[in-house]
N, C-alpha and C positions, 0 to 999 in steps of 0.2 A: 532560385529560391534564396532568400536571405535569412540569416539568423536574427531574430527580433531583439535579442538581449545585448546587441552591440550597436553603438551609435556610429555616425559617419566617420569618426576618427578611429574606430575599432575598440573603443573603451566599453567595458561592460556597464550596463545600466538597467534599471527597472523600467519595464515597458509602461508607457502612459496609456492607461485603458479608460481614461475619463470620457472619451468620445464614443466608446462602445455602448451598445444597448444592453440593458439588464435583461437577461434571459435565464430561463431554467437551465442549469448545467448539470450533467451527470457524467461520472466516469466509473468504470469498473476495471480493476486490475486483478491479476492472478499471479500466483507463484506457488512454490512448494518447498518443503524441507524433507530431504531423504535421510533415512537413518537405518541403523542395524535392526534386524528383526526383533532382537531382545529389547531394544529401546522402544520400538513400536509397541510391543506387548506391555511394557511397563506403563507407557502413557495410556494406551487403550484400556488397560485394566485398572487405571487410577492408582497405581502404586508408586508414582514419582514422589520422592522425598520432599520436594518443595510444594507439593499440592496439586491443584487442578490446573494442569498445564494449558489445556485449551481455553479454559475460562480466563486465566490470567493473560494469555496471548491475545484473546479477543479484546479485553480492556486495553492492553498495551497498544494494539493496532488502532483503536479509536483515539487514544491519547496521541499517538503518532500523527494521525491525520490532522488533529487540532494543532499540533506543534510544527507542522510543515514549514511555515514561514520563518520559524526560529532556526531551522536546520538548513534550508535551501536559501541561499542569500538573496536571490532575486524574485522569490515568490511573494505574491501579494497576500496579505492577511485577508481571509474570507470568512463570512458568517456561514458556517456549514449548517445545513438544515437536516442532514442525515449522514451518518457513518454506520454502515453495517459490515461486520466481519463474519464470514462463514469459514470455519475450520472443519475440514472433513478428513477423518482417518482413512487412509488409502493403503490397504494391505499390499497392493500391487507395486507400490514404490519400493519398499514400505516407507511410509511417512505420512505427512499431513499436506493436503491441498488447501490453499488459502485464497479466499476471494474477498475483496473489499469493494463496496459500493459507496460512493460519496456523491452528495447532491448539495447544490446551492442555487440561489438566484443571485446573479451578479454579472460583472463585466468581463470575467475571465474564468477559464475552466478549472476543473478540480482533478486533472490527471495526476499532478504531483502529490496531491493529498491521498489519492487512492494507491499510488505506488509506494508512498511512505508508509501507509497503513499496513500493506502486505509485508513490506520489509521489516517493520518493527515487530509485527506479529511473529514472523519467522525467526527473527533474532531472539525474541522472548522464548519461543519453544527451545531454541538452542541453549539459551541461558539456563532454563529450568531443567534440561536433561544432559548438560555437558559433563556432569560428574560421572555419568555412565557411558557417554558416547561423544568423544571429542571429534570424531570423524564425520559427523553429520554434515550434509551439504545443502545449502540454500541455492535455489535456482529457478529459472523460468519466469522471473518477474517481468511482467509486461502489461501494458494497457490492452484490454480486449474490447472495450467499448468506450466511446466518448461521444456525447451528444450535447447540442446547444451551441449558441454563438454563431459567429460569421462563417466559420469553416464547416458547420453542420455536423453530420453524423459520420463517425468512423467506427467500423466494426472489423476486428481482426478475422482473418480467414481461418 
């Protein structure tokens, strides 16, 4: 298997997707942010000083997906047709489970947009609650579903 972002000389380049067929593409990524029980209570009870933590994180995740080619140097700018962010309070962590679903019709996939959306949403939760919990941990960020294009469907086990 070869890495597609390097040319024959080993230099990084943007992959030419002009010969690829336009297909419906979807990617789902997940991750979480773990926090102290007191921080979890503050967020779940709506007592965070900065406001609606999950609502702001949802919007930040959407914006992150849209800005992916500005952040990841070799990503193609894509017309995203859907970005959905689900943030679920999970008392067992304790923390927040984050899932992003991104969809487009195009010549390349949206895995990076989904991963960026989850990452930015998690970073936003951290930013909004760091005054009370600097030890929060972001983790588990990965693609759990990718569909469309030449390589077809991938689903994590």
